C-alpha positions in Angstrom: 13.6 16.1 -3.8 11.1 15.2 -6.4 9.2 12.0 -5.9 9.5 9.6 -8.7 6.4 9.3 -11.1 5.6 5.8 -10.1 7.1 4.5 -6.7 7.4 0.7 -7.4 7.8 -1.0 -10.6 7.0 -4.8 -10.9 3.4 -6.0 -11.0 2.2 -3.0 -8.9 3.3 0.3 -10.1 2.0 3.0 -7.6 1.7 6.5 -9.1 2.2 9.6 -7.1 -1.0 11.4 -8.0 -3.5 9.0 -9.9 -5.5 7.0 -7.8 -5.8 4.3 -10.6 -3.7 1.4 -9.4 -3.0 -1.3 -11.8 -1.8 -4.9 -11.2 -0.6 -6.7 -14.3 -2.3 -3.9 -16.3 -5.7 -4.5 -14.6 -7.1 -1.4 -12.7 -8.2 -1.8 -9.3 -10.4 0.9 -7.4 -8.7 2.2 -4.5 -10.7 4.6 -2.4 -10.5 6.9 0.6 -7.6 6.3 3.0 -6.6 3.0 1.1 -4.6 5.1 -1.4 -2.2 7.1 1.0 -1.8 3.8 2.9 -0.6 2.1 -0.3 1.3 5.1 -1.4 3.4 5.1 1.9 3.9 1.4 1.7 4.9 2.0 -1.9 7.4 4.7 -1.0 9.0 2.7 1.7 9.1 -0.4 -0.5 10.6 -3.4 1.0 11.0 -1.7 4.3 8.8 -1.9 7.2 6.1 0.7 7.7 4.9 1.0 11.2 1.2 1.8 12.6 2.8 4.9 13.9 4.0 6.0 10.6 0.7 5.3 8.8 -1.2 7.2 11.5 0.9 10.1 11.4 0.9 10.1 7.5 -2.9 9.7 7.4 -3.9 12.0 10.4 -1.6 15.1 10.4 -4.2 17.2 12.5 -4.1 16.5 16.2 -7.9 16.7 16.3 -8.2 13.5 14.1 -7.3 10.9 16.5 -8.7 7.7 15.1 -8.4 4.3 16.8 -5.1 2.8 16.0 -6.9 -0.4 14.8 -8.0 1.5 11.9 -4.9 0.8 10.1 -5.6 -2.8 10.1 -8.9 -2.2 8.4 -7.3 -0.3 5.5 -4.7 -2.7 5.1 -7.1 -5.8 5.1 -9.1 -4.1 2.5 -5.9 -3.3 0.5 -4.7 -6.6 0.7 -8.0 -8.4 -0.5 -8.2 -6.0 -3.5 -4.5 -6.8 -4.6 -5.1 -10.4 -3.9 -8.2 -10.6 -6.0 -6.8 -8.5 -8.9 -3.5 -10.5 -9.0 -4.7 -13.9 -9.0 -3.9 -14.6 -5.2 -0.6 -12.9 -5.0 0.5 -11.4 -1.6 2.0 -7.8 -1.9 1.5 -6.7 1.6 3.4 -8.8 4.2 2.6 -8.2 7.9 5.8 -8.1 10.1 4.6 -9.3 13.6 4.9 -6.6 16.2 6.2 -4.0 13.8 4.2 -3.3 10.8 3.9 -4.1 7.2 6.1 -4.4 4.0 4.8 -3.9 0.4 6.8 -6.6 -1.6 7.3 -5.5 -4.9 6.7 -8.7 -6.9 8.1 -8.9 -10.3 6.1 -9.9 -13.3 8.2 -12.9 -14.0 8.0 -14.2 -10.4 4.5 -15.6 -11.1 5.8 -17.9 -14.0 
């Protein structure tokens, strides 16, 4: 099945291919592993993404075995970038003991 061109609407449309992410139309720079992390979160949209899912998605080859905690680093960097670009909105919610959810915040929710 074809993936949609943008995976979420709302304030944070995430495209399949371009690494240019915009919040409220303002571009933010996403680099390295942050983009595939955000893309998986966007694809799961309002569903929990677990650390295991992220590790599998990012490191398909068995010889790449990073520390599982590396995911926290990516999430934390993403969260900071999204927060500063959106005037403090929290897009990524931590679900204790389970993982993370990307909340698709509608533009009018800020009003």
